[in-house]
C-alpha positions in Angstrom: -13.6 12.6 -3.4 -13.3 11.7 -6.6 -12.4 8.9 -9.3 -9.8 11.1 -11.5 -9.9 7.9 -13.8 -7.3 9.3 -16.0 -4.9 6.3 -17.2 -2.6 5.9 -13.0 0.9 7.2 -15.2 -0.6 10.2 -15.4 -1.4 11.0 -11.4 1.2 12.5 -9.7 2.0 10.5 -6.2 -0.3 12.6 -4.0 -3.3 12.1 -6.5 -2.4 8.3 -7.1 -1.9 7.5 -3.9 -5.2 9.8 -3.0 -7.0 8.2 -5.2 -6.5 4.6 -4.0 -7.7 6.2 -1.2 -11.2 7.2 -1.9 -12.3 3.8 -3.9 -11.6 2.4 -0.4 -13.8 5.0 0.7 -16.2 4.9 -2.1 -16.7 1.2 -0.7 -16.9 1.7 2.5 -19.5 4.0 2.1 -21.5 1.6 0.0 -20.7 -1.1 2.3 -22.8 0.9 5.3 -25.1 2.0 2.8 -24.3 6.2 3.4 -25.4 8.1 0.2 -23.2 9.2 -2.7 -26.0 10.8 -4.9 -23.9 13.8 -5.1 -20.9 12.2 -6.0 -22.9 10.4 -8.6 -24.2 13.3 -9.7 -20.8 15.4 -10.2 -19.7 12.6 -12.1 -17.0 11.7 -10.0 -17.1 7.9 -9.5 -18.9 5.5 -10.8 -20.1 2.6 -8.9 -19.5 -0.7 -10.9 -16.0 0.2 -11.6 -14.2 1.0 -7.6 -13.0 -2.3 -7.7 -11.3 -2.1 -11.4 -9.6 1.5 -10.8 -8.7 0.5 -7.4 -6.8 -2.7 -8.8 -5.4 -0.5 -11.5 -3.6 1.9 -8.2 -2.7 -0.3 -6.9 -0.8 -1.8 -9.8 0.9 1.0 -10.6 1.8 2.1 -6.7 4.1 -1.1 -6.5 5.0 -0.6 -10.1 6.1 3.0 -8.6 7.6 0.8 -5.7 5.4 1.8 -3.2 3.6 -0.1 -0.7 0.5 -1.7 -1.1 -1.1 -3.3 2.5 -4.6 -2.6 1.8 -6.5 -5.2 -0.6 -10.2 -4.3 -2.2 -12.7 -6.9 -2.6 -15.9 -5.3 -3.5 -18.5 -6.3 -5.8 -21.4 -3.9 -6.3 -24.8 -4.7 -8.9 -25.5 -0.6 -8.6 -24.1 0.4 -12.6 -24.5 4.4 -11.3 -22.0 7.2 -12.3 -20.4 8.7 -15.5 -16.6 10.1 -15.1 -15.1 12.7 -17.8 -11.6 11.3 -17.6 -11.7 14.0 -20.7 -11.9 16.9 -18.8 -10.2 15.3 -15.4 -6.9 15.0 -17.4 -7.9 18.9 -18.1 -8.6 19.8 -14.5 -5.4 17.8 -13.2 -2.8 19.7 -15.4 -4.3 22.4 -14.7 -4.2 22.0 -11.1 -1.4 20.2 -10.4 2.5 21.0 -12.0 3.3 17.3 -11.9 0.4 15.7 -13.3 0.3 18.2 -16.0 4.4 17.1 -16.4 3.3 12.9 -16.0 0.1 13.7 -18.6 2.8 15.5 -21.1 4.9 12.1 -20.3 2.6 9.4 -20.5 -0.5 10.9 -22.1 0.9 13.0 -25.7 -2.2 12.5 -27.4 -4.6 13.8 -24.6 -5.8 16.9 -26.1 -6.0 19.4 -23.0 -8.3 22.0 -24.3 -11.3 22.6 -23.4 -14.5 21.7 -25.5 -16.2 25.1 -26.9 -19.7 25.0 -24.8 -22.5 24.7 -27.4 
């Protein structure tokens, strides 16, 4: 599970729908008091942005003509986790040909080169 936290227009269908599903999974885990500590430590989720991100993804799904029948009503006081969206653009571009095309089209100013290690 992970929140990519990149502009939803940059996600291919598979990654858009998967991240939407994962918002529901994170919300469910938190509601059930299940640990998502590993995801927080790996920078895969921002607990305070789950609802906002879900809504962004749902809006993009509808814009593309996909169905969205799973509203999320999730609020938390937890402010944990930080997702590196620039690193995620690089990772998506590396691992997914369709995302790479969408990133080039919708995020042309994105720097897709890894930062040199200090």
